[in-house]
Residue, then its C-alpha position, 0 to 999 in steps of 0.5 A: m511481475y506486477v506494479r504496484l500502483g498506490r492503491r486508487r481507492p479512490a483505489k490505490f493509485l495502484t499502491c499495490a504492486t505484485a507479481a508474477f504479472v501484476v499490478a498493481a500497502c496505528s498503534v494503540v500501544a501503551t508505549g508512550g510518543a508516536l506509538a500511543g494514540a493511533a486510535s483516535k479519540g472519539a474513532i468508535s461508534p458503540a456499534s457496528s454491523l461489520q462484525c463476523a456471523p455467529g459462531l464464527g471466530a468466536g474462539a481465540p486460538g493461539v492466544t495464552s496468558k503470555q502470549i498471542s501468535v501468528a502467521a505470515i503468508s508471504t513469496l520468498t522464494g521465486p522471480i517475483s519475491a523481491d517484491f513481496s517478502a519485504l512485509v514479514p521484516g515490517a511486522e517483526a519490527y513492529f511486534d519487536t518495538v510492542n514487545a519491547h514496552g510489554g506487550v498488548n493488555g500483558r501479551k506478547i505478539n509473535l509471528a510464529y509462523n512463517l510461510n513461503d507461498q512460493g510463488t504459487g496458488s496451489r503452494f499458497e492455499t496449503e499454506t492458507h490452511t497450515a496456519i489457521d487449521q494445523d498452527h492455529a494462529f490468531a491473526v495472519i499476515v499476508s504478502s503474496y499476489w496469489f492471495t484468495p479471501t475465501y478460507f479466511a472469511a469461512t473462519c473470521t481469522p482476522t487477516y492483515g496485508y498487501n492488497v494487489t489483486g482487489d480480492w480484500t474487500k466485503a468480508p469483514n475481517l480482511f484487513a488490508a494496508t491504508g484499505s481494501v477499495q482499489t478503485y482504479s478511476t477515482g485516481t485520474p484527477a492526481v494524473r490529471y494535475l500531474v499532466r498540467k503541473v509537468h505542461a505536458k500536451s499529449v499522454a503515452v500509457l503502457a501496460y502489461g497484457v493482464s487484467s491487474s495491470a492493463a485496467a489500471c491504464q486503461a482507466d486512466a486513458n480512458g479519463l484523461e481522455k474524456d476530459g480533453v487531453t490526449v492519448s498519444y500512444s497505448d500499449l496494455k500489451l506488453t508481455p510480463l517479464n522483461p518486456n521489450v520496450t524498446p518498439d513502444v519507446q520509438r513510437m511514443r519519440s515520433v507521436g511527441a508523448g511528454l508524459i508516460i504513464s507506466c502501470m509496469t513493474v520496477d524492472g519494466n520502468v527502469a527498462l523504459a527508462r533504460a530505451a528512451k534515453q538511448y533514444g532521445l526520449n525527453a518524456k516525463m514518465l509516472f510510474f504506479t511501482v514502489i522503488s526501493q531504496s535498493v533499486l534507487d541507489k543502483d538504477y537512480s541516474l536513469i531514472q532521475g525526474a520520475y514521478l511515482t504515488v505513495e499513500n503514505v507518507p515517503l520516507s524521505a518526508n522526515q529529514k525534508f520536514p525534520g519533526t513533522y511526520p511522528g509516525l514516520n520517525a517511529y517507524l524508522k526507529g522501529m525498523k533501524r533497530y531491528e530490521p535495518g536492511y528493509v528500512g527503505d523498502d515499501v514492502a516493509l512499510q506495509g508490514w509495520e503498518s498491518a502489524a500496527l492496524l492487529v495491535a489496534g485491534v486486539k488493544a481495544a478488543g479488551k480483556n475479551l480476546t476472541q477473532a470477533s472481537v478484534v474484527k468488531a473492535t477494528n471495523e469500529l476503527t473511523t479515523y484511523t491513520a495507523g500512528g500518523l503514517y497514512v490519511p485517516m481510515d474509516w473501518q466501518r467503510t473501506h472495505t468498500l468504499v473510499t471516503a473522499p478526498y482522495c489523498n497521496a504524495f507525489v514523490q519524485v526521483q531526486g538523486k537517490s530520494l524520492e522526494p515529495v513534491f507539489g504539498k503545500g508547506k510541509q503537508v506532504f499530501v495532495c488530494f482530489s475531489p473524486t468528481a471534480k472536473h479540474p484537477t485542484p487541490v481540496a483541503t486536506r481531509p481532518g487528522t490527517p498527518g502533517p499540517a491542515v490545508g484548507 
């Protein structure tokens, strides 16, 4: 179980969803249009200290004159597979798009090995050695709650994927989608902002009794109380997988909670909304989980009005602001052509972003194509946006730090869609200073997709 909280990278507000109990997701292809120029001009510094240790990554396994072989390790079967399996189709759609335009520097990217960890840590470890030692993959894309960085770092294998555990930091070859850092407390200003926008007089927080879920909501509860917001109810010890939230709903109703902050899974949040409707609890809700289109189609009536935060351009921005976000248009076009069943899945978007960052590094490495050269070139990208899908990422810093201000997009369930809210004009991102005493939006960073907001 898990919850993907939008990375609060100031931490992924958890933009990372996860697993059996979790919580929390660039193109430099010479194709023209939205796929071109993802690595911003002027983004490369002359040198970078973030590179593989001497002797590591000196080779180019899986590389021929015609192709580059890549492996994926994800949870394709088991009770949490629905939360992780979509990353591979997203990556494949990006590679297919790139390959249709000739590949990268004359080579096509081949996702040759699609490995299944079956939802267990031991299997993940086995597949890690399979990908690196047996299949000799040049790079690995990961979507699993059981990700452990040790062997990837020890071999300096370029590694990309979905960060749900906070284990993607420090090593120079670990590149989680939208950045590798998770720091829960820095997302609190955005939560305070929502409290103010919905005029909530008190808040309640719900999470599972595991650190990956409870820590995020506890950080918000602490930050809100410190800033004078009343936390009228807190339960951070719910049982993962189908918890009984009815007693919590009844107590939240009795204390008059105006906003519920949930660090539960999608299923847990749907159960919460169902119980709230049954017992007449009319509180607003903030979910730190990712909701796919299939969930919206099925349960939209229960979760109407719920808020979420995402770190990428919301998928509905293409319809609300036509022509404003070409990076999103490129994603939608590629997914509809190559993986139409996953267009509305945010985990697929993280797969697309992961594949795009790999391609950016390969493109920048040029003729000197080794694992170490790709790692070094990637860590010299300082204003990277995955082709206009998220705010500029500085890979010289984002292995361990977050660039202020922290920006995310608020979305709200409206009908069967997640619609951007609270942005200024056509700008979907709302930015906050992590140290601000008042939750007042600040200017977007230079290079942020969409119109500049001062």
